[in-house]
PyMOL Python script that loads the backbone (N, CA, C, O; Angstrom):
from pymol import cmd

cmd.read_pdbstr("""\
ATOM      1  N   MET A   1     -25.012  62.050  10.212  1.00  0.00           N
ATOM      2  CA  MET A   1     -24.333  62.234  11.481  1.00  0.00           C
ATOM      3  C   MET A   1     -24.886  63.505  12.129  1.00  0.00           C
ATOM      4  O   MET A   1     -25.000  64.545  11.481  1.00  0.00           O
ATOM      5  N   ALA A   2     -25.222  63.407  13.396  1.00  0.00           N
ATOM      6  CA  ALA A   2     -25.780  64.551  14.110  1.00  0.00           C
ATOM      7  C   ALA A   2     -24.701  65.595  14.355  1.00  0.00           C
ATOM      8  O   ALA A   2     -23.505  65.303  14.348  1.00  0.00           O
ATOM      9  N   GLU A   3     -25.157  66.801  14.567  1.00  0.00           N
ATOM     10  CA  GLU A   3     -24.238  67.925  14.803  1.00  0.00           C
ATOM     11  C   GLU A   3     -23.275  67.625  15.946  1.00  0.00           C
ATOM     12  O   GLU A   3     -22.081  67.906  15.838  1.00  0.00           O
ATOM     13  N   SER A   4     -23.790  67.046  17.059  1.00  0.00           N
ATOM     14  CA  SER A   4     -22.949  66.812  18.231  1.00  0.00           C
ATOM     15  C   SER A   4     -21.977  65.653  18.035  1.00  0.00           C
ATOM     16  O   SER A   4     -21.047  65.503  18.827  1.00  0.00           O
ATOM     17  N   ASP A   5     -22.166  64.825  16.999  1.00  0.00           N
ATOM     18  CA  ASP A   5     -21.272  63.708  16.754  1.00  0.00           C
ATOM     19  C   ASP A   5     -20.051  64.084  15.923  1.00  0.00           C
ATOM     20  O   ASP A   5     -19.066  63.346  15.894  1.00  0.00           O
ATOM     21  N   ARG A   6     -20.109  65.204  15.264  1.00  0.00           N
ATOM     22  CA  ARG A   6     -19.004  65.631  14.414  1.00  0.00           C
ATOM     23  C   ARG A   6     -17.901  66.287  15.245  1.00  0.00           C
ATOM     24  O   ARG A   6     -18.183  66.990  16.215  1.00  0.00           O
ATOM     25  N   PRO A   7     -16.649  66.055  14.861  1.00  0.00           N
ATOM     26  CA  PRO A   7     -15.563  66.752  15.561  1.00  0.00           C
ATOM     27  C   PRO A   7     -15.684  68.258  15.334  1.00  0.00           C
ATOM     28  O   PRO A   7     -16.096  68.712  14.266  1.00  0.00           O
ATOM     29  N   ARG A   8     -15.329  68.989  16.323  1.00  0.00           N
ATOM     30  CA  ARG A   8     -15.387  70.450  16.198  1.00  0.00           C
ATOM     31  C   ARG A   8     -14.193  70.910  15.382  1.00  0.00           C
ATOM     32  O   ARG A   8     -13.045  70.758  15.799  1.00  0.00           O
ATOM     33  N   GLU A   9     -14.470  71.464  14.231  1.00  0.00           N
ATOM     34  CA  GLU A   9     -13.406  71.875  13.322  1.00  0.00           C
ATOM     35  C   GLU A   9     -12.628  73.072  13.857  1.00  0.00           C
ATOM     36  O   GLU A   9     -11.423  73.187  13.634  1.00  0.00           O
ATOM     37  N   ASP A  10     -13.325  73.968  14.569  1.00  0.00           N
ATOM     38  CA  ASP A  10     -12.657  75.177  15.027  1.00  0.00           C
ATOM     39  C   ASP A  10     -11.706  74.939  16.195  1.00  0.00           C
ATOM     40  O   ASP A  10     -10.734  75.679  16.349  1.00  0.00           O
ATOM     41  N   SER A  11     -11.960  73.927  17.020  1.00  0.00           N
ATOM     42  CA  SER A  11     -11.107  73.736  18.189  1.00  0.00           C
ATOM     43  C   SER A  11     -10.247  72.485  18.108  1.00  0.00           C
ATOM     44  O   SER A  11      -9.374  72.276  18.950  1.00  0.00           O
ATOM     45  N   GLY A  12     -10.486  71.651  17.103  1.00  0.00           N
ATOM     46  CA  GLY A  12      -9.696  70.431  16.987  1.00  0.00           C
ATOM     47  C   GLY A  12     -10.057  69.393  18.024  1.00  0.00           C
ATOM     48  O   GLY A  12      -9.319  68.425  18.215  1.00  0.00           O
ATOM     49  N   GLY A  13     -11.203  69.581  18.711  1.00  0.00           N
ATOM     50  CA  GLY A  13     -11.629  68.648  19.747  1.00  0.00           C
ATOM     51  C   GLY A  13     -12.273  67.404  19.171  1.00  0.00           C
ATOM     52  O   GLY A  13     -12.345  67.210  17.958  1.00  0.00           O
ATOM     53  N   MET A  14     -12.735  66.575  20.077  1.00  0.00           N
ATOM     54  CA  MET A  14     -13.374  65.331  19.650  1.00  0.00           C
ATOM     55  C   MET A  14     -14.893  65.460  19.706  1.00  0.00           C
ATOM     56  O   MET A  14     -15.423  66.382  20.326  1.00  0.00           O
ATOM     57  N   SER A  15     -15.582  64.540  19.061  1.00  0.00           N
ATOM     58  CA  SER A  15     -17.035  64.559  19.064  1.00  0.00           C
ATOM     59  C   SER A  15     -17.561  64.085  20.415  1.00  0.00           C
ATOM     60  O   SER A  15     -16.815  63.517  21.213  1.00  0.00           O
ATOM     61  N   VAL A  16     -18.827  64.316  20.663  1.00  0.00           N
ATOM     62  CA  VAL A  16     -19.467  63.864  21.894  1.00  0.00           C
ATOM     63  C   VAL A  16     -19.421  62.338  21.956  1.00  0.00           C
ATOM     64  O   VAL A  16     -19.161  61.755  23.009  1.00  0.00           O
ATOM     65  N   ARG A  17     -19.673  61.710  20.828  1.00  0.00           N
ATOM     66  CA  ARG A  17     -19.645  60.246  20.777  1.00  0.00           C
ATOM     67  C   ARG A  17     -18.266  59.721  21.145  1.00  0.00           C
ATOM     68  O   ARG A  17     -18.146  58.787  21.937  1.00  0.00           O
ATOM     69  N   GLU A  18     -17.226  60.316  20.574  1.00  0.00           N
ATOM     70  CA  GLU A  18     -15.861  59.888  20.858  1.00  0.00           C
ATOM     71  C   GLU A  18     -15.518  60.114  22.333  1.00  0.00           C
ATOM     72  O   GLU A  18     -14.891  59.261  22.961  1.00  0.00           O
ATOM     73  N   ALA A  19     -15.919  61.237  22.876  1.00  0.00           N
ATOM     74  CA  ALA A  19     -15.650  61.520  24.290  1.00  0.00           C
ATOM     75  C   ALA A  19     -16.347  60.495  25.178  1.00  0.00           C
ATOM     76  O   ALA A  19     -15.764  60.023  26.154  1.00  0.00           O
ATOM     77  N   GLY A  20     -17.588  60.148  24.847  1.00  0.00           N
ATOM     78  CA  GLY A  20     -18.320  59.145  25.619  1.00  0.00           C
ATOM     79  C   GLY A  20     -17.670  57.778  25.546  1.00  0.00           C
ATOM     80  O   GLY A  20     -17.562  57.072  26.549  1.00  0.00           O
ATOM     81  N   ARG A  21     -17.244  57.417  24.363  1.00  0.00           N
ATOM     82  CA  ARG A  21     -16.584  56.117  24.186  1.00  0.00           C
ATOM     83  C   ARG A  21     -15.290  56.044  24.980  1.00  0.00           C
ATOM     84  O   ARG A  21     -15.018  55.056  25.663  1.00  0.00           O
ATOM     85  N   ARG A  22     -14.501  57.100  24.882  1.00  0.00           N
ATOM     86  CA  ARG A  22     -13.229  57.120  25.616  1.00  0.00           C
ATOM     87  C   ARG A  22     -13.449  57.118  27.121  1.00  0.00           C
ATOM     88  O   ARG A  22     -12.722  56.455  27.860  1.00  0.00           O
ATOM     89  N   GLY A  23     -14.455  57.864  27.571  1.00  0.00           N
ATOM     90  CA  GLY A  23     -14.770  57.875  29.000  1.00  0.00           C
ATOM     91  C   GLY A  23     -15.210  56.509  29.487  1.00  0.00           C
ATOM     92  O   GLY A  23     -14.805  56.069  30.563  1.00  0.00           O
ATOM     93  N   GLY A  24     -16.041  55.833  28.696  1.00  0.00           N
ATOM     94  CA  GLY A  24     -16.491  54.490  29.046  1.00  0.00           C
ATOM     95  C   GLY A  24     -15.343  53.501  29.114  1.00  0.00           C
ATOM     96  O   GLY A  24     -15.306  52.641  29.994  1.00  0.00           O
ATOM     97  N   GLU A  25     -14.406  53.623  28.185  1.00  0.00           N
ATOM     98  CA  GLU A  25     -13.237  52.741  28.185  1.00  0.00           C
ATOM     99  C   GLU A  25     -12.379  52.971  29.430  1.00  0.00           C
ATOM    100  O   GLU A  25     -11.833  52.024  29.996  1.00  0.00           O
ATOM    101  N   ARG A  26     -12.264  54.216  29.847  1.00  0.00           N
ATOM    102  CA  ARG A  26     -11.454  54.512  31.042  1.00  0.00           C
ATOM    103  C   ARG A  26     -12.095  53.942  32.298  1.00  0.00           C
ATOM    104  O   ARG A  26     -11.408  53.383  33.153  1.00  0.00           O
ATOM    105  N   VAL A  27     -13.413  54.082  32.409  1.00  0.00           N
ATOM    106  CA  VAL A  27     -14.122  53.530  33.566  1.00  0.00           C
ATOM    107  C   VAL A  27     -13.970  52.015  33.579  1.00  0.00           C
ATOM    108  O   VAL A  27     -13.731  51.418  34.628  1.00  0.00           O
ATOM    109  N   LYS A  28     -14.108  51.398  32.413  1.00  0.00           N
ATOM    110  CA  LYS A  28     -13.964  49.950  32.302  1.00  0.00           C
ATOM    111  C   LYS A  28     -12.568  49.505  32.743  1.00  0.00           C
ATOM    112  O   LYS A  28     -12.423  48.521  33.468  1.00  0.00           O
ATOM    113  N   ALA A  29     -11.550  50.233  32.302  1.00  0.00           N
ATOM    114  CA  ALA A  29     -10.175  49.889  32.659  1.00  0.00           C
ATOM    115  C   ALA A  29      -9.913  50.112  34.148  1.00  0.00           C
ATOM    116  O   ALA A  29      -9.191  49.338  34.777  1.00  0.00           O
ATOM    117  N   LYS A  30     -10.491  51.156  34.703  1.00  0.00           N
ATOM    118  CA  LYS A  30     -10.237  51.506  36.097  1.00  0.00           C
ATOM    119  C   LYS A  30     -10.964  50.589  37.076  1.00  0.00           C
ATOM    120  O   LYS A  30     -10.376  50.151  38.065  1.00  0.00           O
ATOM    121  N   TYR A  31     -12.250  50.292  36.809  1.00  0.00           N
ATOM    122  CA  TYR A  31     -13.067  49.575  37.780  1.00  0.00           C
ATOM    123  C   TYR A  31     -13.339  48.111  37.433  1.00  0.00           C
ATOM    124  O   TYR A  31     -13.566  47.305  38.335  1.00  0.00           O
ATOM    125  N   GLY A  32     -13.323  47.756  36.176  1.00  0.00           N
ATOM    126  CA  GLY A  32     -13.548  46.376  35.779  1.00  0.00           C
ATOM    127  C   GLY A  32     -15.015  45.977  35.734  1.00  0.00           C
ATOM    128  O   GLY A  32     -15.896  46.778  36.044  1.00  0.00           O
ATOM    129  N   PRO A  33     -15.270  44.728  35.345  1.00  0.00           N
ATOM    130  CA  PRO A  33     -16.646  44.259  35.172  1.00  0.00           C
ATOM    131  C   PRO A  33     -17.454  44.203  36.478  1.00  0.00           C
ATOM    132  O   PRO A  33     -18.678  44.336  36.457  1.00  0.00           O
ATOM    133  N   GLU A  34     -16.777  44.009  37.593  1.00  0.00           N
ATOM    134  CA  GLU A  34     -17.487  43.935  38.878  1.00  0.00           C
ATOM    135  C   GLU A  34     -18.227  45.237  39.174  1.00  0.00           C
ATOM    136  O   GLU A  34     -19.303  45.224  39.771  1.00  0.00           O
ATOM    137  N   PHE A  35     -17.653  46.346  38.759  1.00  0.00           N
ATOM    138  CA  PHE A  35     -18.289  47.651  38.949  1.00  0.00           C
ATOM    139  C   PHE A  35     -19.626  47.697  38.228  1.00  0.00           C
ATOM    140  O   PHE A  35     -20.625  48.143  38.794  1.00  0.00           O
ATOM    141  N   TYR A  36     -19.649  47.238  36.981  1.00  0.00           N
ATOM    142  CA  TYR A  36     -20.882  47.253  36.203  1.00  0.00           C
ATOM    143  C   TYR A  36     -21.913  46.289  36.790  1.00  0.00           C
ATOM    144  O   TYR A  36     -23.110  46.576  36.778  1.00  0.00           O
ATOM    145  N   GLU A  37     -21.450  45.148  37.301  1.00  0.00           N
ATOM    146  CA  GLU A  37     -22.368  44.201  37.945  1.00  0.00           C
ATOM    147  C   GLU A  37     -23.007  44.840  39.180  1.00  0.00           C
ATOM    148  O   GLU A  37     -24.208  44.703  39.410  1.00  0.00           O
ATOM    149  N   ALA A  38     -22.203  45.527  39.956  1.00  0.00           N
ATOM    150  CA  ALA A  38     -22.709  46.148  41.189  1.00  0.00           C
ATOM    151  C   ALA A  38     -23.713  47.260  40.887  1.00  0.00           C
ATOM    152  O   ALA A  38     -24.762  47.329  41.527  1.00  0.00           O
ATOM    153  N   ILE A  39     -23.411  48.125  39.929  1.00  0.00           N
ATOM    154  CA  ILE A  39     -24.347  49.208  39.656  1.00  0.00           C
ATOM    155  C   ILE A  39     -25.608  48.677  38.977  1.00  0.00           C
ATOM    156  O   ILE A  39     -26.691  49.233  39.161  1.00  0.00           O
ATOM    157  N   GLY A  40     -25.477  47.610  38.199  1.00  0.00           N
ATOM    158  CA  GLY A  40     -26.646  46.975  37.598  1.00  0.00           C
ATOM    159  C   GLY A  40     -27.549  46.362  38.653  1.00  0.00           C
ATOM    160  O   GLY A  40     -28.772  46.467  38.571  1.00  0.00           O
ATOM    161  N   ARG A  41     -26.942  45.722  39.644  1.00  0.00           N
ATOM    162  CA  ARG A  41     -27.701  45.119  40.741  1.00  0.00           C
ATOM    163  C   ARG A  41     -28.421  46.197  41.542  1.00  0.00           C
ATOM    164  O   ARG A  41     -29.591  46.041  41.892  1.00  0.00           O
ATOM    165  N   LYS A  42     -27.719  47.293  41.831  1.00  0.00           N
ATOM    166  CA  LYS A  42     -28.341  48.398  42.582  1.00  0.00           C
ATOM    167  C   LYS A  42     -29.516  48.983  41.806  1.00  0.00           C
ATOM    168  O   LYS A  42     -30.563  49.277  42.382  1.00  0.00           O
ATOM    169  N   GLY A  43     -29.341  49.147  40.512  1.00  0.00           N
ATOM    170  CA  GLY A  43     -30.423  49.673  39.679  1.00  0.00           C
ATOM    171  C   GLY A  43     -31.615  48.729  39.661  1.00  0.00           C
ATOM    172  O   GLY A  43     -32.763  49.169  39.712  1.00  0.00           O
ATOM    173  N   GLY A  44     -31.342  47.434  39.588  1.00  0.00           N
ATOM    174  CA  GLY A  44     -32.409  46.438  39.597  1.00  0.00           C
ATOM    175  C   GLY A  44     -33.163  46.440  40.913  1.00  0.00           C
ATOM    176  O   GLY A  44     -34.388  46.323  40.932  1.00  0.00           O
ATOM    177  N   GLN A  45     -32.435  46.571  42.011  1.00  0.00           N
ATOM    178  CA  GLN A  45     -33.090  46.614  43.328  1.00  0.00           C
ATOM    179  C   GLN A  45     -33.938  47.864  43.471  1.00  0.00           C
ATOM    180  O   GLN A  45     -35.036  47.811  44.025  1.00  0.00           O
ATOM    181  N   SER A  46     -33.440  48.982  42.977  1.00  0.00           N
ATOM    182  CA  SER A  46     -34.206  50.237  43.017  1.00  0.00           C
ATOM    183  C   SER A  46     -35.486  50.121  42.206  1.00  0.00           C
ATOM    184  O   SER A  46     -36.555  50.549  42.642  1.00  0.00           O
ATOM    185  N   THR A  47     -35.365  49.536  41.023  1.00  0.00           N
ATOM    186  CA  THR A  47     -36.534  49.375  40.157  1.00  0.00           C
ATOM    187  C   THR A  47     -37.554  48.454  40.810  1.00  0.00           C
ATOM    188  O   THR A  47     -38.755  48.718  40.766  1.00  0.00           O
ATOM    189  N   LYS A  48     -37.074  47.373  41.416  1.00  0.00           N
ATOM    190  CA  LYS A  48     -37.971  46.432  42.091  1.00  0.00           C
ATOM    191  C   LYS A  48     -38.687  47.111  43.257  1.00  0.00           C
ATOM    192  O   LYS A  48     -39.882  46.907  43.472  1.00  0.00           O
ATOM    193  N   LYS A  49     -37.942  47.917  43.999  1.00  0.00           N
ATOM    194  CA  LYS A  49     -38.534  48.625  45.140  1.00  0.00           C
ATOM    195  C   LYS A  49     -39.587  49.642  44.666  1.00  0.00           C
ATOM    196  O   LYS A  49     -40.636  49.797  45.291  1.00  0.00           O
ATOM    197  N   LYS A  50     -39.292  50.323  43.566  1.00  0.00           N
ATOM    198  CA  LYS A  50     -40.187  51.361  43.061  1.00  0.00           C
ATOM    199  C   LYS A  50     -41.432  50.784  42.386  1.00  0.00           C
ATOM    200  O   LYS A  50     -42.537  51.281  42.603  1.00  0.00           O
ATOM    201  N   TYR A  51     -41.264  49.727  41.558  1.00  0.00           N
ATOM    202  CA  TYR A  51     -42.359  49.211  40.744  1.00  0.00           C
ATOM    203  C   TYR A  51     -42.906  47.860  41.191  1.00  0.00           C
ATOM    204  O   TYR A  51     -43.994  47.466  40.771  1.00  0.00           O
ATOM    205  N   GLY A  52     -42.168  47.148  42.034  1.00  0.00           N
ATOM    206  CA  GLY A  52     -42.615  45.847  42.500  1.00  0.00           C
ATOM    207  C   GLY A  52     -42.179  44.709  41.598  1.00  0.00           C
ATOM    208  O   GLY A  52     -41.744  44.912  40.465  1.00  0.00           O
ATOM    209  N   ALA A  53     -42.311  43.503  42.138  1.00  0.00           N
ATOM    210  CA  ALA A  53     -41.891  42.311  41.403  1.00  0.00           C
ATOM    211  C   ALA A  53     -42.771  42.084  40.175  1.00  0.00           C
ATOM    212  O   ALA A  53     -42.305  41.526  39.182  1.00  0.00           O
ATOM    213  N   ALA A  54     -44.020  42.502  40.225  1.00  0.00           N
ATOM    214  CA  ALA A  54     -44.939  42.307  39.095  1.00  0.00           C
ATOM    215  C   ALA A  54     -44.430  43.005  37.834  1.00  0.00           C
ATOM    216  O   ALA A  54     -44.696  42.555  36.719  1.00  0.00           O
ATOM    217  N   PHE A  55     -43.706  44.096  38.014  1.00  0.00           N
ATOM    218  CA  PHE A  55     -43.134  44.813  36.870  1.00  0.00           C
ATOM    219  C   PHE A  55     -42.193  43.899  36.088  1.00  0.00           C
ATOM    220  O   PHE A  55     -42.239  43.854  34.859  1.00  0.00           O
ATOM    221  N   TYR A  56     -41.334  43.167  36.814  1.00  0.00           N
ATOM    222  CA  TYR A  56     -40.405  42.258  36.152  1.00  0.00           C
ATOM    223  C   TYR A  56     -41.149  41.110  35.480  1.00  0.00           C
ATOM    224  O   TYR A  56     -40.737  40.641  34.419  1.00  0.00           O
ATOM    225  N   GLU A  57     -42.236  40.658  36.088  1.00  0.00           N
ATOM    226  CA  GLU A  57     -43.046  39.616  35.465  1.00  0.00           C
ATOM    227  C   GLU A  57     -43.620  40.112  34.141  1.00  0.00           C
ATOM    228  O   GLU A  57     -43.618  39.387  33.146  1.00  0.00           O
ATOM    229  N   SER A  58     -44.111  41.353  34.133  1.00  0.00           N
ATOM    230  CA  SER A  58     -44.726  41.883  32.910  1.00  0.00           C
ATOM    231  C   SER A  58     -43.696  42.082  31.799  1.00  0.00           C
ATOM    232  O   SER A  58     -43.990  41.809  30.636  1.00  0.00           O
ATOM    233  N   ILE A  59     -42.509  42.547  32.133  1.00  0.00           N
ATOM    234  CA  ILE A  59     -41.508  42.715  31.079  1.00  0.00           C
ATOM    235  C   ILE A  59     -40.958  41.370  30.637  1.00  0.00           C
ATOM    236  O   ILE A  59     -40.538  41.218  29.489  1.00  0.00           O
ATOM    237  N   GLY A  60     -40.956  40.392  31.537  1.00  0.00           N
ATOM    238  CA  GLY A  60     -40.535  39.045  31.165  1.00  0.00           C
ATOM    239  C   GLY A  60     -41.511  38.407  30.197  1.00  0.00           C
ATOM    240  O   GLY A  60     -41.108  37.632  29.329  1.00  0.00           O
ATOM    241  N   GLN A  61     -42.797  38.725  30.336  1.00  0.00           N
ATOM    242  CA  GLN A  61     -43.828  38.193  29.454  1.00  0.00           C
ATOM    243  C   GLN A  61     -43.637  38.684  28.023  1.00  0.00           C
ATOM    244  O   GLN A  61     -44.008  37.998  27.070  1.00  0.00           O
ATOM    245  N   LYS A  62     -43.066  39.852  27.880  1.00  0.00           N
ATOM    246  CA  LYS A  62     -42.890  40.428  26.546  1.00  0.00           C
ATOM    247  C   LYS A  62     -41.826  39.677  25.754  1.00  0.00           C
ATOM    248  O   LYS A  62     -41.789  39.763  24.527  1.00  0.00           O
ATOM    249  N   GLY A  63     -40.981  38.958  26.432  1.00  0.00           N
ATOM    250  CA  GLY A  63     -40.041  38.073  25.773  1.00  0.00           C
ATOM    251  C   GLY A  63     -38.959  38.730  24.946  1.00  0.00           C
ATOM    252  O   GLY A  63     -38.404  38.092  24.052  1.00  0.00           O
ATOM    253  N   GLY A  64     -38.646  39.966  25.210  1.00  0.00           N
ATOM    254  CA  GLY A  64     -37.556  40.619  24.518  1.00  0.00           C
ATOM    255  C   GLY A  64     -37.874  41.061  23.105  1.00  0.00           C
ATOM    256  O   GLY A  64     -36.965  41.420  22.357  1.00  0.00           O
ATOM    257  N   GLN A  65     -39.138  41.043  22.722  1.00  0.00           N
ATOM    258  CA  GLN A  65     -39.489  41.518  21.393  1.00  0.00           C
ATOM    259  C   GLN A  65     -39.359  43.031  21.330  1.00  0.00           C
ATOM    260  O   GLN A  65     -39.594  43.734  22.312  1.00  0.00           O
ATOM    261  N   THR A  66     -38.984  43.507  20.170  1.00  0.00           N
ATOM    262  CA  THR A  66     -38.939  44.943  19.958  1.00  0.00           C
ATOM    263  C   THR A  66     -40.364  45.456  19.799  1.00  0.00           C
ATOM    264  O   THR A  66     -41.246  44.687  19.417  1.00  0.00           O
ATOM    265  N   PRO A  67     -40.612  46.718  20.077  1.00  0.00           N
ATOM    266  CA  PRO A  67     -41.958  47.259  19.889  1.00  0.00           C
ATOM    267  C   PRO A  67     -42.482  47.045  18.467  1.00  0.00           C
ATOM    268  O   PRO A  67     -43.665  46.767  18.274  1.00  0.00           O
ATOM    269  N   LYS A  68     -41.600  47.175  17.474  1.00  0.00           N
ATOM    270  CA  LYS A  68     -42.019  46.985  16.087  1.00  0.00           C
ATOM    271  C   LYS A  68     -42.461  45.539  15.870  1.00  0.00           C
ATOM    272  O   LYS A  68     -43.486  45.301  15.232  1.00  0.00           O
ATOM    273  N   ALA A  69     -41.712  44.579  16.384  1.00  0.00           N
ATOM    274  CA  ALA A  69     -42.065  43.167  16.216  1.00  0.00           C
ATOM    275  C   ALA A  69     -43.385  42.857  16.913  1.00  0.00           C
ATOM    276  O   ALA A  69     -44.207  42.116  16.374  1.00  0.00           O
ATOM    277  N   ARG A  70     -43.601  43.418  18.111  1.00  0.00           N
ATOM    278  CA  ARG A  70     -44.872  43.212  18.820  1.00  0.00           C
ATOM    279  C   ARG A  70     -46.020  43.795  18.011  1.00  0.00           C
ATOM    280  O   ARG A  70     -47.072  43.170  17.872  1.00  0.00           O
ATOM    281  N   ARG A  71     -45.818  44.983  17.482  1.00  0.00           N
ATOM    282  CA  ARG A  71     -46.860  45.650  16.700  1.00  0.00           C
ATOM    283  C   ARG A  71     -47.201  44.826  15.457  1.00  0.00           C
ATOM    284  O   ARG A  71     -48.374  44.650  15.128  1.00  0.00           O
ATOM    285  N   GLU A  72     -46.179  44.325  14.773  1.00  0.00           N
ATOM    286  CA  GLU A  72     -46.411  43.508  13.584  1.00  0.00           C
ATOM    287  C   GLU A  72     -47.145  42.219  13.939  1.00  0.00           C
ATOM    288  O   GLU A  72     -48.013  41.777  13.185  1.00  0.00           O
ATOM    289  N   THR A  73     -46.813  41.617  15.063  1.00  0.00           N
ATOM    290  CA  THR A  73     -47.496  40.405  15.508  1.00  0.00           C
ATOM    291  C   THR A  73     -48.959  40.697  15.791  1.00  0.00           C
ATOM    292  O   THR A  73     -49.835  39.925  15.402  1.00  0.00           O
ATOM    293  N   LEU A  74     -49.227  41.802  16.462  1.00  0.00           N
ATOM    294  CA  LEU A  74     -50.609  42.182  16.753  1.00  0.00           C
ATOM    295  C   LEU A  74     -51.378  42.476  15.474  1.00  0.00           C
ATOM    296  O   LEU A  74     -52.536  42.079  15.343  1.00  0.00           O
ATOM    297  N   GLU A  75     -50.754  43.163  14.536  1.00  0.00           N
ATOM    298  CA  GLU A  75     -51.416  43.485  13.277  1.00  0.00           C
ATOM    299  C   GLU A  75     -51.740  42.221  12.494  1.00  0.00           C
ATOM    300  O   GLU A  75     -52.821  42.111  11.915  1.00  0.00           O
ATOM    301  N   THR A  76     -50.827  41.281  12.471  1.00  0.00           N
ATOM    302  CA  THR A  76     -51.047  40.021  11.764  1.00  0.00           C
ATOM    303  C   THR A  76     -52.205  39.260  12.396  1.00  0.00           C
ATOM    304  O   THR A  76     -53.055  38.720  11.688  1.00  0.00           O
ATOM    305  N   ALA A  77     -52.241  39.216  13.722  1.00  0.00           N
ATOM    306  CA  ALA A  77     -53.317  38.520  14.426  1.00  0.00           C
ATOM    307  C   ALA A  77     -54.658  39.201  14.169  1.00  0.00           C
ATOM    308  O   ALA A  77     -55.670  38.524  13.991  1.00  0.00           O
ATOM    309  N   THR A  78     -54.675  40.516  14.148  1.00  0.00           N
ATOM    310  CA  THR A  78     -55.909  41.268  13.909  1.00  0.00           C
ATOM    311  C   THR A  78     -56.422  41.019  12.501  1.00  0.00           C
ATOM    312  O   THR A  78     -57.619  40.804  12.314  1.00  0.00           O
ATOM    313  N   VAL A  79     -55.542  41.043  11.506  1.00  0.00           N
ATOM    314  CA  VAL A  79     -55.931  40.816  10.115  1.00  0.00           C
ATOM    315  C   VAL A  79     -56.467  39.396   9.971  1.00  0.00           C
ATOM    316  O   VAL A  79     -57.483  39.183   9.310  1.00  0.00           O
ATOM    317  N   ALA A  80     -55.798  38.431  10.577  1.00  0.00           N
ATOM    318  CA  ALA A  80     -56.239  37.032  10.485  1.00  0.00           C
ATOM    319  C   ALA A  80     -57.612  36.866  11.133  1.00  0.00           C
ATOM    320  O   ALA A  80     -58.457  36.143  10.604  1.00  0.00           O
ATOM    321  N   ARG A  81     -57.840  37.508  12.241  1.00  0.00           N
ATOM    322  CA  ARG A  81     -59.116  37.412  12.951  1.00  0.00           C
ATOM    323  C   ARG A  81     -60.233  38.067  12.139  1.00  0.00           C
ATOM    324  O   ARG A  81     -61.345  37.542  12.069  1.00  0.00           O
ATOM    325  N   GLU A  82     -59.933  39.223  11.522  1.00  0.00           N
ATOM    326  CA  GLU A  82     -60.937  39.945  10.741  1.00  0.00           C
ATOM    327  C   GLU A  82     -61.303  39.214   9.452  1.00  0.00           C
ATOM    328  O   GLU A  82     -62.446  39.295   9.003  1.00  0.00           O
ATOM    329  N   SER A  83     -60.348  38.500   8.852  1.00  0.00           N
ATOM    330  CA  SER A  83     -60.618  37.831   7.583  1.00  0.00           C
ATOM    331  C   SER A  83     -61.233  36.438   7.776  1.00  0.00           C
ATOM    332  O   SER A  83     -61.655  35.807   6.807  1.00  0.00           O
ATOM    333  N   LYS A  84     -61.281  35.971   9.000  1.00  0.00           N
ATOM    334  CA  LYS A  84     -61.836  34.657   9.303  1.00  0.00           C
ATOM    335  C   LYS A  84     -63.357  34.691   9.236  1.00  0.00           C
ATOM    336  O   LYS A  84     -63.981  35.496   9.927  1.00  0.00           O
ATOM    337  N   PRO A  85     -63.972  33.829   8.412  1.00  0.00           N
ATOM    338  CA  PRO A  85     -65.444  33.825   8.321  1.00  0.00           C
ATOM    339  C   PRO A  85     -66.051  33.257   9.604  1.00  0.00           C
ATOM    340  O   PRO A  85     -65.464  32.397  10.261  1.00  0.00           O
ATOM    341  N   GLU A  86     -67.230  33.755   9.941  1.00  0.00           N
ATOM    342  CA  GLU A  86     -67.884  33.297  11.187  1.00  0.00           C
ATOM    343  C   GLU A  86     -68.886  32.245  10.946  1.00  0.00           C
ATOM    344  O   GLU A  86     -69.515  31.764  11.889  1.00  0.00           O
TER     345      GLU A  86
END
""", "prot")
cmd.dss("prot")
cmd.show_as("cartoon", "prot")
cmd.util.cbc("prot")
cmd.orient("prot")
């Protein structure tokens, strides 16, 4: 557990993680799911404006693989290609 995640023993306060969780729960209760949809849409529009539609195409091509999974796939393909007789 990181230093900032532990409750502060001297003040009896809560950890940073706990404060974040509680804050998130309050926002969720106050504004509801529509709030998150709206800010997500705004963020998506900003990203599209900044990077263009091609950016979304390129991340869509990656298919949601984690960097580790992509790396392992590339390594497997490289090993198979190198061991293949010509």
